[in-house]
TIVO-2410 file (N, C-alpha, C; in nm, 3 decimals):
# residues 97
REC num residu      c1      c2      c3 atome chaine
REC   1      X   1.048   2.389   1.845     N      A
REC   1      X   0.960   2.411   1.733    CA      A
REC   1      X   0.823   2.453   1.787     C      A
REC   2      X   0.773   2.562   1.742     N      A
REC   2      X   0.651   2.621   1.794    CA      A
REC   2      X   0.524   2.551   1.746     C      A
REC   3      X   0.518   2.511   1.620     N      A
REC   3      X   0.396   2.455   1.563    CA      A
REC   3      X   0.344   2.333   1.639     C      A
REC   4      X   0.427   2.231   1.671     N      A
REC   4      X   0.374   2.114   1.743    CA      A
REC   4      X   0.313   2.150   1.879     C      A
REC   5      X   0.369   2.246   1.949     N      A
REC   5      X   0.313   2.286   2.080    CA      A
REC   5      X   0.176   2.350   2.063     C      A
REC   6      X   0.164   2.437   1.963     N      A
REC   6      X   0.035   2.503   1.937    CA      A
REC   6      X  -0.068   2.400   1.893     C      A
REC   7      X  -0.030   2.310   1.805     N      A
REC   7      X  -0.121   2.206   1.757    CA      A
REC   7      X  -0.167   2.118   1.873     C      A
REC   8      X  -0.076   2.080   1.961     N      A
REC   8      X  -0.112   1.997   2.076    CA      A
REC   8      X  -0.214   2.070   2.164     C      A
REC   9      X  -0.194   2.198   2.187     N      A
REC   9      X  -0.290   2.274   2.269    CA      A
REC   9      X  -0.427   2.281   2.201     C      A
REC  10      X  -0.428   2.302   2.070     N      A
REC  10      X  -0.554   2.309   1.996    CA      A
REC  10      X  -0.628   2.176   2.002     C      A
REC  11      X  -0.556   2.066   1.981     N      A
REC  11      X  -0.619   1.934   1.982    CA      A
REC  11      X  -0.670   1.897   2.120     C      A
REC  12      X  -0.604   1.946   2.223     N      A
REC  12      X  -0.646   1.916   2.360    CA      A
REC  12      X  -0.780   1.979   2.394     C      A
REC  13      X  -0.818   2.085   2.322     N      A
REC  13      X  -0.945   2.152   2.348    CA      A
REC  13      X  -1.065   2.073   2.298     C      A
REC  14      X  -1.045   1.997   2.190     N      A
REC  14      X  -1.159   1.926   2.132    CA      A
REC  14      X  -1.115   1.798   2.066     C      A
REC  15      X  -1.167   1.687   2.093     N      A
REC  15      X  -1.251   1.651   2.206    CA      A
REC  15      X  -1.166   1.611   2.328     C      A
REC  16      X  -1.038   1.639   2.325     N      A
REC  16      X  -0.950   1.603   2.435    CA      A
REC  16      X  -0.849   1.499   2.389     C      A
REC  17      X  -0.749   1.479   2.469     N      A
REC  17      X  -0.643   1.383   2.436    CA      A
REC  17      X  -0.680   1.248   2.496     C      A
REC  18      X  -0.694   1.147   2.413     N      A
REC  18      X  -0.724   1.011   2.460    CA      A
REC  18      X  -0.600   0.947   2.518     C      A
REC  19      X  -0.490   0.959   2.446     N      A
REC  19      X  -0.363   0.900   2.488    CA      A
REC  19      X  -0.255   0.964   2.404     C      A
REC  20      X  -0.133   0.954   2.450     N      A
REC  20      X  -0.019   1.005   2.375    CA      A
REC  20      X   0.075   0.890   2.347     C      A
REC  21      X   0.100   0.864   2.220     N      A
REC  21      X   0.195   0.760   2.181    CA      A
REC  21      X   0.331   0.827   2.158     C      A
REC  22      X   0.427   0.790   2.241     N      A
REC  22      X   0.562   0.842   2.227    CA      A
REC  22      X   0.642   0.735   2.152     C      A
REC  23      X   0.693   0.773   2.035     N      A
REC  23      X   0.763   0.673   1.955    CA      A
REC  23      X   0.884   0.732   1.886     C      A
REC  24      X   0.974   0.644   1.852     N      A
REC  24      X   1.082   0.678   1.761    CA      A
REC  24      X   1.061   0.594   1.636     C      A
REC  25      X   1.091   0.649   1.522     N      A
REC  25      X   1.065   0.581   1.396    CA      A
REC  25      X   1.186   0.591   1.305     C      A
REC  26      X   1.220   0.479   1.246     N      A
REC  26      X   1.320   0.474   1.138    CA      A
REC  26      X   1.244   0.432   1.013     C      A
REC  27      X   1.275   0.497   0.902     N      A
REC  27      X   1.206   0.466   0.776    CA      A
REC  27      X   1.309   0.419   0.673     C      A
REC  28      X   1.278   0.305   0.612     N      A
REC  28      X   1.362   0.250   0.506    CA      A
REC  28      X   1.277   0.241   0.380     C      A
REC  29      X   1.339   0.251   0.265     N      A
REC  29      X   1.268   0.242   0.138    CA      A
REC  29      X   1.311   0.117   0.062     C      A
REC  30      X   1.211   0.049   0.006     N      A
REC  30      X   1.237  -0.064  -0.084    CA      A
REC  30      X   1.141  -0.046  -0.201     C      A
REC  31      X   1.192   0.009  -0.309     N      A
REC  31      X   1.106   0.039  -0.423    CA      A
REC  31      X   1.001   0.142  -0.383     C      A
REC  32      X   0.874   0.107  -0.403     N      A
REC  32      X   0.766   0.200  -0.368    CA      A
REC  32      X   0.708   0.170  -0.229     C      A
REC  33      X   0.786   0.099  -0.148     N      A
REC  33      X   0.741   0.063  -0.013    CA      A
REC  33      X   0.825   0.136   0.091     C      A
REC  34      X   0.754   0.198   0.186     N      A
REC  34      X   0.820   0.258   0.302    CA      A
REC  34      X   0.806   0.160   0.417     C      A
REC  35      X   0.918   0.122   0.474     N      A
REC  35      X   0.920   0.030   0.587    CA      A
REC  35      X   0.948   0.113   0.711     C      A
REC  36      X   0.848   0.122   0.798     N      A
REC  36      X   0.859   0.201   0.921    CA      A
REC  36      X   0.891   0.107   1.036     C      A
REC  37      X   1.001   0.132   1.105     N      A
REC  37      X   1.035   0.058   1.227    CA      A
REC  37      X   1.012   0.153   1.343     C      A
REC  38      X   0.915   0.119   1.426     N      A
REC  38      X   0.875   0.205   1.538    CA      A
REC  38      X   0.908   0.140   1.671     C      A
REC  39      X   0.954   0.221   1.765     N      A
REC  39      X   0.961   0.180   1.905    CA      A
REC  39      X   0.863   0.270   1.978     C      A
REC  40      X   0.760   0.210   2.036     N      A
REC  40      X   0.656   0.285   2.106    CA      A
REC  40      X   0.675   0.262   2.256     C      A
REC  41      X   0.697   0.371   2.329     N      A
REC  41      X   0.718   0.362   2.473    CA      A
REC  41      X   0.595   0.297   2.537     C      A
REC  42      X   0.619   0.194   2.615     N      A
REC  42      X   0.512   0.124   2.685    CA      A
REC  42      X   0.448   0.011   2.605     C      A
REC  43      X   0.481   0.001   2.477     N      A
REC  43      X   0.423  -0.104   2.393    CA      A
REC  43      X   0.528  -0.195   2.332     C      A
REC  44      X   0.640  -0.138   2.289     N      A
REC  44      X   0.745  -0.220   2.228    CA      A
REC  44      X   0.772  -0.179   2.085     C      A
REC  45      X   0.815  -0.278   2.005     N      A
REC  45      X   0.860  -0.253   1.869    CA      A
REC  45      X   0.757  -0.301   1.767     C      A
REC  46      X   0.741  -0.221   1.663     N      A
REC  46      X   0.645  -0.251   1.557    CA      A
REC  46      X   0.706  -0.216   1.422     C      A
REC  47      X   0.650  -0.278   1.317     N      A
REC  47      X   0.690  -0.246   1.181    CA      A
REC  47      X   0.564  -0.222   1.099     C      A
REC  48      X   0.569  -0.121   1.016     N      A
REC  48      X   0.457  -0.090   0.927    CA      A
REC  48      X   0.508  -0.087   0.785     C      A
REC  49      X   0.435  -0.151   0.695     N      A
REC  49      X   0.467  -0.143   0.552    CA      A
REC  49      X   0.368  -0.048   0.488     C      A
REC  50      X   0.421   0.052   0.423     N      A
REC  50      X   0.337   0.150   0.353    CA      A
REC  50      X   0.368   0.140   0.204     C      A
REC  51      X   0.278   0.077   0.131     N      A
REC  51      X   0.295   0.062  -0.013    CA      A
REC  51      X   0.234   0.185  -0.080     C      A
REC  52      X   0.316   0.257  -0.154     N      A
REC  52      X   0.270   0.379  -0.221    CA      A
REC  52      X   0.228   0.342  -0.363     C      A
REC  53      X   0.098   0.348  -0.386     N      A
REC  53      X   0.044   0.311  -0.517    CA      A
REC  53      X   0.024   0.435  -0.603     C      A
REC  54      X   0.048   0.419  -0.730     N      A
REC  54      X   0.023   0.526  -0.825    CA      A
REC  54      X  -0.123   0.525  -0.868     C      A
REC  55      X  -0.164   0.625  -0.944     N      A
REC  55      X  -0.304   0.636  -0.985    CA      A
REC  55      X  -0.352   0.518  -1.070     C      A
REC  56      X  -0.262   0.449  -1.137     N      A
REC  56      X  -0.302   0.336  -1.221    CA      A
REC  56      X  -0.275   0.201  -1.157     C      A
REC  57      X  -0.222   0.201  -1.032     N      A
REC  57      X  -0.193   0.076  -0.962    CA      A
REC  57      X  -0.320   0.022  -0.897     C      A
REC  58      X  -0.326  -0.109  -0.887     N      A
REC  58      X  -0.443  -0.174  -0.827    CA      A
REC  58      X  -0.416  -0.203  -0.679     C      A
REC  59      X  -0.518  -0.190  -0.598     N      A
REC  59      X  -0.511  -0.217  -0.455    CA      A
REC  59      X  -0.460  -0.360  -0.429     C      A
REC  60      X  -0.508  -0.455  -0.508     N      A
REC  60      X  -0.468  -0.595  -0.493    CA      A
REC  60      X  -0.318  -0.614  -0.514     C      A
REC  61      X  -0.260  -0.537  -0.606     N      A
REC  61      X  -0.116  -0.547  -0.630    CA      A
REC  61      X  -0.037  -0.499  -0.508     C      A
REC  62      X  -0.088  -0.396  -0.441     N      A
REC  62      X  -0.023  -0.349  -0.319    CA      A
REC  62      X  -0.027  -0.454  -0.209     C      A
REC  63      X  -0.140  -0.522  -0.196     N      A
REC  63      X  -0.152  -0.627  -0.095    CA      A
REC  63      X  -0.056  -0.742  -0.126     C      A
REC  64      X  -0.048  -0.781  -0.253     N      A
REC  64      X   0.045  -0.886  -0.293    CA      A
REC  64      X   0.189  -0.846  -0.263     C      A
REC  65      X   0.220  -0.722  -0.291     N      A
REC  65      X   0.355  -0.670  -0.264    CA      A
REC  65      X   0.387  -0.674  -0.114     C      A
REC  66      X   0.292  -0.634  -0.031     N      A
REC  66      X   0.312  -0.637   0.114    CA      A
REC  66      X   0.333  -0.780   0.163     C      A
REC  67      X   0.252  -0.873   0.112     N      A
REC  67      X   0.267  -1.014   0.151    CA      A
REC  67      X   0.405  -1.067   0.112     C      A
REC  68      X   0.452  -1.030  -0.006     N      A
REC  68      X   0.584  -1.074  -0.053    CA      A
REC  68      X   0.693  -1.022   0.040     C      A
REC  69      X   0.686  -0.895   0.077     N      A
REC  69      X   0.787  -0.836   0.166    CA      A
REC  69      X   0.781  -0.903   0.303     C      A
REC  70      X   0.661  -0.930   0.352     N      A
REC  70      X   0.647  -0.999   0.481    CA      A
REC  70      X   0.713  -1.137   0.475     C      A
REC  71      X   0.692  -1.208   0.366     N      A
REC  71      X   0.756  -1.340   0.350    CA      A
REC  71      X   0.907  -1.326   0.346     C      A
REC  72      X   0.957  -1.227   0.271     N      A
REC  72      X   1.102  -1.206   0.262    CA      A
REC  72      X   1.163  -1.176   0.399     C      A
REC  73      X   1.088  -1.105   0.484     N      A
REC  73      X   1.138  -1.069   0.616    CA      A
REC  73      X   1.106  -1.174   0.722     C      A
REC  74      X   1.033  -1.278   0.683     N      A
REC  74      X   1.000  -1.384   0.777    CA      A
REC  74      X   0.895  -1.346   0.880     C      A
REC  75      X   0.805  -1.258   0.842     N      A
REC  75      X   0.700  -1.212   0.933    CA      A
REC  75      X   0.574  -1.296   0.909     C      A
REC  76      X   0.531  -1.371   1.011     N      A
REC  76      X   0.410  -1.452   0.994    CA      A
REC  76      X   0.284  -1.367   0.993     C      A
REC  77      X   0.183  -1.416   0.925     N      A
REC  77      X   0.057  -1.342   0.912    CA      A
REC  77      X  -0.009  -1.317   1.047     C      A
REC  78      X   0.009  -1.409   1.142     N      A
REC  78      X  -0.053  -1.391   1.273    CA      A
REC  78      X   0.016  -1.285   1.358     C      A
REC  79      X   0.122  -1.224   1.304     N      A
REC  79      X   0.191  -1.115   1.375    CA      A
REC  79      X   0.130  -0.979   1.343     C      A
REC  80      X   0.031  -0.976   1.254     N      A
REC  80      X  -0.030  -0.848   1.214    CA      A
REC  80      X  -0.111  -0.790   1.329     C      A
REC  81      X  -0.103  -0.659   1.344     N      A
REC  81      X  -0.178  -0.585   1.446    CA      A
REC  81      X  -0.274  -0.493   1.374     C      A
REC  82      X  -0.402  -0.502   1.407     N      A
REC  82      X  -0.502  -0.422   1.336    CA      A
REC  82      X  -0.537  -0.292   1.409     C      A
REC  83      X  -0.489  -0.278   1.532     N      A
REC  83      X  -0.526  -0.161   1.611    CA      A
REC  83      X  -0.418  -0.053   1.606     C      A
REC  84      X  -0.462   0.071   1.621     N      A
REC  84      X  -0.370   0.185   1.627    CA      A
REC  84      X  -0.300   0.188   1.763     C      A
REC  85      X  -0.188   0.256   1.769     N      A
REC  85      X  -0.113   0.265   1.896    CA      A
REC  85      X  -0.200   0.320   2.008     C      A
REC  86      X  -0.283   0.419   1.978     N      A
REC  86      X  -0.367   0.478   2.083    CA      A
REC  86      X  -0.461   0.373   2.142     C      A
REC  87      X  -0.516   0.285   2.058     N      A
REC  87      X  -0.604   0.179   2.108    CA      A
REC  87      X  -0.526   0.079   2.194     C      A
REC  88      X  -0.407   0.046   2.152     N      A
REC  88      X  -0.324  -0.047   2.229    CA      A
REC  88      X  -0.285   0.013   2.364     C      A
REC  89      X  -0.257   0.143   2.364     N      A
REC  89      X  -0.223   0.210   2.490    CA      A
REC  89      X  -0.342   0.211   2.585     C      A
REC  90      X  -0.461   0.240   2.532     N      A
REC  90      X  -0.582   0.242   2.615    CA      A
REC  90      X  -0.609   0.102   2.671     C      A
REC  91      X  -0.593   0.001   2.587     N      A
REC  91      X  -0.614  -0.137   2.630    CA      A
REC  91      X  -0.515  -0.174   2.739     C      A
REC  92      X  -0.389  -0.137   2.720     N      A
REC  92      X  -0.286  -0.164   2.822    CA      A
REC  92      X  -0.319  -0.095   2.952     C      A
REC  93      X  -0.361   0.031   2.943     N      A
REC  93      X  -0.392   0.107   3.064    CA      A
REC  93      X  -0.513   0.050   3.138     C      A
REC  94      X  -0.613   0.001   3.063     N      A
REC  94      X  -0.731  -0.055   3.128    CA      A
REC  94      X  -0.698  -0.186   3.198     C      A
REC  95      X  -0.599  -0.259   3.149     N      A
REC  95      X  -0.558  -0.384   3.214    CA      A
REC  95      X  -0.480  -0.359   3.344     C      A
REC  96      X  -0.417  -0.243   3.352     N      A
REC  96      X  -0.336  -0.210   3.470    CA      A
REC  96      X  -0.412  -0.135   3.578     C      A
REC  97      X  -0.544  -0.119   3.559     N      A
REC  97      X  -0.625  -0.047   3.659    CA      A
REC  97      X  -0.678  -0.142   3.764     C      A
***
């Protein structure tokens, strides 16, 4: 595929590539929620809940829905990760220097 190669070259020009996250992703749907299961090379396995809200939906309802799904899946609140993969990769790399 030509487009990703061109885009990568363009992004490398400004301001440069900080890190590259190599991942595989499986996506499952539960109602209006996309459940992303990611394997990130060098970091491990992660799950992301993406609640798709409509124009009349409230942000708080999405948070409640995410909490409910986390409870159903047995995911404790302290398992949440607030950083992006690129930040985790940089942190990992700085520890190995």
